[in-house]
MARKOLZA-70235 format. One line per field, with one value per residue (C-alpha): residue number from 1; residue in three letters; x, y, z negated. Coordinates in nm, 4 decimals, always signed. Each point is the difference from the previous one (the first is absolute). Layout:
i: [NUM	...]
aa: [ALA	...]
c1: [X	...]
c2: [Y	...]
c3: [Z	...]
END
This chain:
i: [1	2	3	4	5	6	7	8	9	10	11	12	13	14	15	16	17	18	19	20	21	22	23	24	25	26	27	28	29	30	31	32	33	34	35	36	37	38	39	40	41	42	43	44	45	46	47	48	49	50	51	52	53	54	55	56	57	58	59	60	61	62	63	64	65	66	67	68	69	70	71	72	73	74	75	76	77	78	79	80	81	82	83	84	85]
aa: [UNK	UNK	UNK	UNK	UNK	UNK	UNK	UNK	UNK	UNK	UNK	UNK	UNK	UNK	UNK	UNK	UNK	UNK	UNK	UNK	UNK	UNK	UNK	UNK	UNK	UNK	UNK	UNK	UNK	UNK	UNK	UNK	UNK	UNK	UNK	UNK	UNK	UNK	UNK	UNK	UNK	UNK	UNK	UNK	UNK	UNK	UNK	UNK	UNK	UNK	UNK	UNK	UNK	UNK	UNK	UNK	UNK	UNK	UNK	UNK	UNK	UNK	UNK	UNK	UNK	UNK	UNK	UNK	UNK	UNK	UNK	UNK	UNK	UNK	UNK	UNK	UNK	UNK	UNK	UNK	UNK	UNK	UNK	UNK	UNK]
c1: [+0.7934	-0.1644	+0.0933	-0.0455	-0.2271	-0.2334	+0.0022	-0.1109	-0.2617	-0.3801	+0.0008	+0.2195	-0.2096	-0.3186	+0.1534	+0.1270	-0.3452	-0.1962	+0.2298	+0.2289	-0.0944	+0.3367	+0.0459	+0.3565	+0.2135	+0.3750	+0.1544	+0.3279	+0.2515	+0.1560	+0.3051	+0.1637	+0.0145	-0.1789	-0.0254	-0.2589	-0.3250	-0.1589	+0.2081	-0.2583	-0.2227	-0.2833	-0.0484	-0.3029	+0.0481	-0.2495	+0.1204	+0.2921	+0.2170	-0.0523	+0.0847	+0.3185	+0.1056	-0.0607	+0.1858	+0.3035	+0.0091	-0.0118	+0.2756	+0.2277	-0.0333	-0.1010	+0.2241	-0.2666	+0.0775	-0.2673	-0.3502	-0.2732	-0.2927	-0.3254	-0.3379	-0.2995	-0.3141	-0.3382	-0.0172	+0.3273	+0.2106	+0.3184	+0.1310	+0.3556	+0.2598	+0.0029	+0.3505	+0.2613	+0.2734]
c2: [-0.4792	-0.3157	-0.3459	-0.2925	-0.1505	+0.2988	-0.0036	-0.3657	+0.0591	-0.0003	+0.3724	+0.0803	-0.2327	+0.1821	+0.3407	-0.1323	-0.1347	+0.3074	+0.2821	-0.1027	-0.3320	-0.0660	-0.3096	-0.0428	+0.1597	+0.0360	-0.0165	+0.1911	-0.0598	+0.3433	-0.1005	-0.3138	+0.0861	-0.3060	+0.1683	+0.2357	-0.1761	+0.3067	-0.0123	-0.0781	+0.2071	-0.1249	+0.1161	-0.0735	-0.1591	-0.0365	-0.3458	-0.2420	+0.1755	+0.3350	-0.1574	-0.1578	+0.3316	+0.1842	-0.2621	+0.0014	+0.3798	+0.0440	-0.2564	+0.0569	+0.3780	+0.1290	-0.2334	-0.1598	-0.3346	-0.2189	-0.0004	-0.2635	+0.0037	-0.1538	-0.0432	+0.1312	-0.2047	+0.1779	+0.0001	+0.1988	-0.2918	-0.0871	-0.3054	-0.1218	+0.2071	-0.0408	+0.1460	+0.1159	+0.2380]
c3: [-1.3386	-0.1287	-0.1204	+0.2370	-0.2657	+0.0244	+0.3813	-0.0089	-0.2726	+0.0172	-0.0814	+0.3018	+0.2188	-0.0984	+0.0779	+0.3342	+0.0888	-0.1091	+0.1037	+0.2863	+0.1651	+0.1684	+0.2183	-0.1271	-0.2685	-0.0344	-0.3462	+0.0050	-0.2786	-0.0388	-0.2038	-0.1360	-0.3716	-0.1401	-0.3416	+0.1452	+0.0919	+0.1649	+0.3177	+0.2717	+0.2249	+0.2188	+0.3584	+0.2181	+0.3427	+0.2845	+0.1044	-0.0392	+0.2602	-0.1709	-0.3370	+0.1352	+0.1556	-0.3282	-0.2042	+0.2291	+0.0156	-0.3774	-0.0582	+0.2994	+0.0449	-0.3422	-0.2023	-0.2188	-0.1656	+0.1623	+0.1445	+0.0298	+0.2428	-0.1277	+0.1655	-0.1935	-0.0632	+0.0217	-0.3820	-0.0182	-0.1197	+0.1861	+0.1793	-0.0534	+0.1863	+0.3787	+0.0108	-0.2491	+0.1166]
END
C-alpha cells in the first residue's frame, strides 16, 4: 500500500509513464484509519467506464472505504478525480 501523496508524486508519475502507461487509474482507500497514511492502492483502467466499474466493485462488493478514478496524462501525472465512490 502507498500514501496518496506518493501516488500523486513525480516519482509515481514517472513509474506510471515508463512502466505501465494506463489511460486511467483508480486509487482505492483500503481502510479508514486516518492514522495510517499507507492505505491506498492504485489500479490501472483502460478507460473511464472500466475505472468506474473497478471503483464501484472495490467499494460496494469488497468493502473498501473509497475509490477515486483519475485520467492519466501522457507524462504519467494525473488529472483531478473524475469520480469518487
